[in-house]
Structures are given as structure tokens and as C-alpha cells.
C-alpha positions as CSV (number, residue, x, y, z in Angstrom):
1,X,-18.1,14.0,-3.7
2,X,-16.8,11.0,-1.7
3,X,-15.8,11.8,1.9
4,X,-13.2,9.9,4.0
5,X,-12.5,9.5,7.6
6,X,-10.0,7.3,9.5
7,X,-10.1,6.4,13.1
8,X,-8.7,3.8,15.5
9,X,-10.9,1.1,17.2
10,X,-10.2,-1.4,20.0
11,X,-11.1,-5.0,19.1
12,X,-14.2,-4.7,21.3
13,X,-15.3,-1.5,19.5
14,X,-14.9,-3.1,16.2
15,X,-16.9,-6.2,17.2
16,X,-19.7,-3.8,18.6
17,X,-19.7,-1.8,15.3
18,X,-20.1,-5.1,13.3
19,X,-23.0,-6.1,15.5
20,X,-24.8,-2.6,15.0
21,X,-24.4,-2.6,11.2
22,X,-25.4,-6.3,10.9
23,X,-28.5,-5.6,12.8
24,X,-29.2,-2.6,10.5
25,X,-29.0,-4.7,7.4
26,X,-25.7,-3.5,6.0
27,X,-23.9,-6.0,3.7
28,X,-20.9,-7.6,5.5
29,X,-18.0,-9.0,3.6
30,X,-14.4,-10.0,3.8
31,X,-11.3,-8.2,2.5
32,X,-7.6,-8.9,3.1
33,X,-6.1,-7.8,6.4
34,X,-9.4,-6.7,7.7
35,X,-11.9,-7.9,10.4
36,X,-14.7,-7.0,8.1
37,X,-16.1,-4.7,5.5
38,X,-19.6,-3.3,5.6
39,X,-21.6,-1.3,3.0
40,X,-24.8,0.4,3.3
41,X,-26.6,3.8,3.0
42,X,-24.0,5.3,0.6
43,X,-21.2,4.5,3.1
44,X,-18.5,1.8,3.0
45,X,-16.8,0.9,6.3
46,X,-13.5,-1.3,6.5
47,X,-12.3,-2.4,9.9
48,X,-8.7,-3.6,9.7
49,X,-6.8,-5.9,11.9
50,X,-4.4,-3.2,12.8
51,X,-7.3,-1.3,14.5
52,X,-7.7,1.2,11.8
53,X,-11.2,1.9,10.6
54,X,-11.7,3.6,7.2
55,X,-15.1,5.2,6.5
56,X,-15.8,6.4,2.9
57,X,-18.7,7.4,0.8
58,X,-21.2,10.3,0.2
59,X,-22.7,9.9,3.7
60,X,-19.5,9.3,5.6
61,X,-19.7,12.4,7.7
62,X,-23.3,11.6,8.6
63,X,-22.2,8.1,9.6
64,X,-19.4,9.5,11.8
65,X,-21.6,12.1,13.5
66,X,-24.7,9.9,14.1
67,X,-23.3,6.3,14.5
68,X,-19.5,6.1,15.0
69,X,-19.0,8.9,17.5
70,X,-22.2,8.5,19.7
71,X,-22.4,4.7,19.6
72,X,-18.9,3.4,19.4
73,X,-16.1,6.0,20.0
74,X,-17.4,7.9,23.0
75,X,-14.2,9.3,24.4
76,X,-12.0,6.2,23.6
77,X,-11.5,6.6,19.8
78,X,-9.3,8.9,17.9
79,X,-10.2,10.4,14.6
80,X,-7.3,10.7,12.2
81,X,-7.0,12.6,8.9
82,X,-6.9,10.1,5.9
83,X,-3.4,11.3,5.1
84,X,-0.6,13.6,6.5
85,X,-1.2,17.4,6.6
86,X,1.3,19.5,4.6
87,X,3.1,20.3,7.9
88,X,3.3,16.6,8.7
89,X,4.6,15.8,5.2
90,X,7.5,18.2,5.6
91,X,10.8,16.6,6.7
92,X,10.8,16.7,10.5
93,X,11.4,14.5,13.5
94,X,9.1,13.7,16.4
95,X,10.0,12.6,19.9
96,X,8.1,11.2,22.8
97,X,8.6,9.1,25.9
98,X,7.0,6.3,27.9
99,X,7.2,5.3,31.5
100,X,7.5,8.8,33.0
101,X,4.4,8.3,35.2
102,X,5.1,4.6,36.0
103,X,6.7,3.7,39.4
104,X,8.0,0.4,37.9
105,X,10.1,0.1,34.8
106,X,12.4,2.2,32.7
107,X,12.0,5.6,31.1
108,X,12.1,5.2,27.3
109,X,12.5,8.0,24.9
110,X,12.0,7.5,21.1
111,X,12.5,9.7,18.0
112,X,11.3,9.3,14.5
113,X,12.2,11.3,11.3
114,X,9.6,11.4,8.6
115,X,9.2,12.9,5.1
116,X,6.1,13.0,2.8
117,X,6.5,9.3,1.8
118,X,7.1,7.9,5.3
119,X,4.4,10.2,6.7
120,X,1.7,8.8,4.4
121,X,2.9,5.2,5.2
122,X,2.6,5.8,8.9
123,X,-1.0,7.2,8.5
124,X,-1.8,4.2,6.5
125,X,-0.6,1.9,9.3
126,X,-3.0,3.9,11.6
127,X,-0.3,5.5,13.7
128,X,-1.8,7.6,16.6
129,X,-0.9,8.7,20.1
130,X,0.0,5.5,22.0
131,X,-2.2,6.6,25.0
132,X,-5.2,6.0,22.7
133,X,-4.2,2.4,22.1
134,X,-5.3,0.0,24.9
135,X,-4.0,-3.3,23.4
136,X,-0.5,-4.3,23.9
137,X,-0.8,-6.6,20.9
138,X,-1.8,-3.7,18.7
139,X,1.2,-1.5,20.1
140,X,3.5,-4.3,18.9
141,X,1.8,-4.6,15.5
142,X,2.0,-0.8,15.0
143,X,5.6,-0.7,16.1
144,X,6.5,-3.3,13.4
145,X,4.7,-1.2,10.8
146,X,6.6,2.0,11.9
147,X,10.0,0.3,11.7
148,X,9.1,-0.9,8.1
149,X,7.9,2.7,7.3
150,X,10.9,4.5,8.5
151,X,13.9,2.1,8.4
152,X,17.1,3.6,9.7
153,X,15.2,6.8,10.7
154,X,14.3,6.1,14.4
155,X,16.2,6.0,17.5
156,X,15.3,4.7,21.0
157,X,16.9,5.5,24.3
158,X,16.1,3.3,27.4
159,X,17.0,4.5,30.8
160,X,16.8,1.3,33.0
161,X,15.7,2.0,36.6
162,X,19.2,1.7,38.0
163,X,20.5,4.3,35.4
164,X,17.4,6.4,35.8
165,X,17.8,6.6,39.6
166,X,21.6,7.3,39.3
167,X,20.8,10.2,36.9
168,X,18.0,11.5,39.0
169,X,20.2,11.6,42.0
170,X,22.8,13.6,40.0
171,X,20.3,15.9,38.2
172,X,17.6,16.2,41.0
173,X,14.8,17.3,38.6
174,X,12.5,15.3,36.4
175,X,12.2,17.9,33.7
176,X,15.9,18.3,33.5
177,X,16.3,14.5,33.2
178,X,13.6,14.3,30.5
179,X,15.5,17.1,28.7
180,X,18.7,15.0,28.9
181,X,17.0,12.0,27.6
182,X,15.4,13.8,24.8
183,X,18.7,15.5,23.8
184,X,20.4,12.1,23.6
185,X,17.7,10.8,21.5
186,X,17.9,13.7,19.2
187,X,21.6,13.4,18.9
188,X,21.3,9.7,18.0
189,X,18.6,10.4,15.5
190,X,20.7,13.1,13.8
191,X,23.5,10.6,13.4
192,X,21.1,8.5,11.3
193,X,19.4,11.4,9.5
194,X,21.8,14.4,9.5
195,X,19.6,16.6,7.4
196,X,16.6,16.4,9.6
197,X,15.8,20.0,10.0
198,X,13.2,20.2,12.9
199,X,12.3,18.3,16.0
200,X,8.8,18.3,17.6
201,X,7.9,17.1,21.1
202,X,5.2,17.5,23.6
203,X,5.7,20.4,25.9
204,X,7.0,19.4,29.3
205,X,9.3,22.2,30.3
206,X,11.4,25.1,29.0
207,X,12.8,24.5,25.5
208,X,16.2,25.8,26.9
209,X,16.5,22.7,29.0
210,X,16.8,20.5,25.9
211,X,18.9,23.1,24.0
212,X,21.4,23.2,26.8
213,X,21.6,19.3,27.0
214,X,22.3,19.1,23.2
215,X,25.8,18.6,21.9
216,X,27.4,20.2,18.8
217,X,25.4,18.2,16.2
218,X,22.0,19.0,17.7
219,X,22.5,22.7,18.5
220,X,21.5,23.7,14.9
221,X,18.3,21.9,14.8
222,X,15.0,23.7,15.2
223,X,13.2,22.7,18.4
224,X,9.5,22.9,18.6
225,X,7.4,22.0,21.8
226,X,3.6,22.2,21.8
227,X,0.7,20.8,23.7
228,X,-0.8,17.6,22.4
229,X,2.1,17.2,20.0
230,X,1.0,13.6,19.7
231,X,-1.4,14.5,17.0
232,X,1.7,14.9,14.7
233,X,2.4,11.7,12.9
234,X,6.2,11.7,13.7
235,X,5.5,12.3,17.5
236,X,2.7,9.7,17.4
237,X,5.1,7.1,15.8
238,X,7.6,7.9,18.4
239,X,5.1,7.4,21.2
240,X,4.3,3.9,19.8
241,X,8.0,2.9,19.7
242,X,8.6,4.1,23.1
243,X,5.6,2.3,24.5
244,X,6.5,-0.9,22.8
245,X,9.9,-0.9,24.3
246,X,8.6,0.0,27.7
247,X,6.2,-2.9,27.6
248,X,8.9,-5.3,26.5
249,X,11.2,-4.0,29.3
250,X,8.5,-4.4,31.9
251,X,7.9,-8.0,30.9
252,X,11.7,-8.7,31.3
253,X,11.9,-6.9,34.7
254,X,8.9,-8.9,36.0
255,X,10.4,-12.2,35.1
256,X,13.8,-11.1,36.6
257,X,12.3,-10.1,40.0
258,X,9.7,-12.9,40.1
259,X,6.8,-10.5,40.6
260,X,4.3,-9.2,37.9
261,X,5.1,-5.4,37.9
262,X,2.0,-3.3,37.1
263,X,1.9,0.0,35.2
264,X,1.2,3.4,36.7
265,X,1.1,4.3,40.4
266,X,-2.1,2.9,41.8
267,X,-3.0,0.4,44.5
268,X,-1.8,-2.6,42.4
269,X,1.6,-1.0,42.3
270,X,1.9,-0.8,46.0
271,X,0.8,-4.4,46.4
272,X,3.5,-5.6,43.9
273,X,6.0,-3.3,45.9
274,X,5.1,-5.1,49.2
275,X,5.6,-8.5,47.6
276,X,9.0,-7.4,46.4
277,X,10.0,-6.0,49.8
278,X,8.9,-9.3,51.5
279,X,10.7,-11.4,48.9
280,X,14.0,-9.4,48.5
281,X,14.2,-6.4,50.7
282,X,14.2,-2.7,49.9
283,X,17.4,-2.9,47.7
284,X,15.5,-4.7,44.9
285,X,13.4,-1.5,44.2
286,X,16.6,0.3,42.9
287,X,16.7,-2.2,40.1
288,X,13.1,-2.1,39.0
289,X,11.5,1.2,40.3
290,X,11.9,5.0,40.2
291,X,13.0,5.8,43.7
292,X,12.0,9.6,43.7
293,X,8.3,8.6,43.4
294,X,6.2,9.1,46.7
295,X,5.4,5.5,46.5
296,X,8.9,4.4,47.3
297,X,8.9,6.4,50.5
298,X,5.5,4.9,51.5
299,X,6.7,1.4,50.8
300,X,9.9,1.8,52.6
301,X,8.2,3.6,55.5
302,X,5.9,0.6,56.1
303,X,8.8,-1.7,57.0
304,X,11.0,0.8,58.9
């Protein structure tokens, strides 16, 4: 019986794995679209340029347990099934967002609808939760693969900072704002894929928040929220598309304001915020930051 395991590696992890296998006498060879292929001890390993690692052979499980997990993955890798589960292969949509926890930049919500064929293509691309992908280059590569796998079956909603701040001022609650964005994305996706029967998302609030925000077209769809929904291939694909668009918009914003805008909400964010205030005054933050964050009050308080 031949076992198979798929996981995602960073470029550094793949290089480290090659070093380990070379030192242990494995046969290293080249195959198309791969960094390397290695064979030894009843196991074949292929590390692809997309970041996907495929482990096959009679002793694949032993390799995963005694080499891959303890020496390479630690907590940074993500083990993936070799193909979609029966639930993932059933027609459904997935939705996820990027930028929710970032002071600078937009909020981006993406939705993807899959079936058995496209779910298999997405798993072949190596699609996983975007939070497990540290390389922006790989995010862009995977996003291209997703668009090819699900042409005309994805939707992206971008709330630029000015729009985000206006909506937050009106709605006054982050979960309600997220529900509004998710509902708009679902409605847009249903225009493209009217027969999508179910939509899955990560749990962030009461399902009724999204249900109330949906319009007539979306009120018939089955909504499903669950913890760690990004393990589902449709939600994972949506998370990649949302992250890609967030990164592109962040680059555009950085160029527009003349300051490199970092992600997150740590010390580097406050440093960039101070540079912006010195350069353009507090009004500039409305165009590039989320003003309900505590960071905004701290920055403005420093100059008042």
C-alpha cells in the first residue's frame, strides 16, 4: 500500500529539507515545476515551486512522523489531505477576509464557490489557510492558480480605509461591519453562481448578523460558520484571494502616502503613523488607516 501526504513548505524549509536528505544519502533529481525530487528508504518526496510538498511511498507516514514534522515543520507547516474530502467536493462556497487586524490598509472579503472538479484543482495547487503562507510571492502565485481553477466563480469586496471608516462610523460595531461585507460578497458570488447551495465561513459572530444583512437573493442560501473553517478548501482559497488583494492595496497605499505601511498593529505601525503625522497631519490617517483602532487615539494623542 502506497501512502501519500501533502503539506506546504516555505522556501527556507524546502532548502533545509533538501540539505537533510542529501546528507542522508537520498537521490536528488529534477522534475518540472519542482525545486527538487528526492528518493530513498521507500519514500519519494517532491518539493514544488508553489510550496507544496508531496510525500509518497510505503514509509511515507514514518517519514512525516520522524523527519518532516520534528525537523522541518515544527509549528509552521500545514499538513493537507492529498485531495478534497467528500464534504469539500460537494458544491459550496467559502468566504474569508484579510486586513481585519491591520491598522493600515483596507478590509478585503473574498468568496469562492467550488465543486468536485475545482476542489481537486485547488488542492493540487496546494491551497491552504493564507495565515500559514509567509511569502507574499507565494500568495500571488497561489492566487493566480485559484483564479485559473475557479474562473467566474469568485468574488472580492474591497473596503478602502475611507469607506471602511465611514461604514464603521455608521454601523458602530466590527462584527456588524464584517457581516455587512460578508453579505455583499455572498450576494456578488450568487450573481455569478446562482445555484451555490451553501456558504461556509470562519465564526466571528452570530450567524443572524450575516442573515439580516443579506438581500433577497442570498436569503435562501444555507449559512455555516465554524471555528477554523480555513481548513476547508473553498474558505482557504478565499483567504488567499483576500490576502493577495490586501497586499496589492497596501503597496498602492504606501506609494500614495509616501511611507511604507507595515502590517498588523505593533511598534513598526506606530513608527509609520508618526511619520505620516509629521509629513501630512492627522487627516491623512482617514485615507489609509482604520480609525477605531486604539492605535489611532494613541497617535493623535501624541500631537494634541
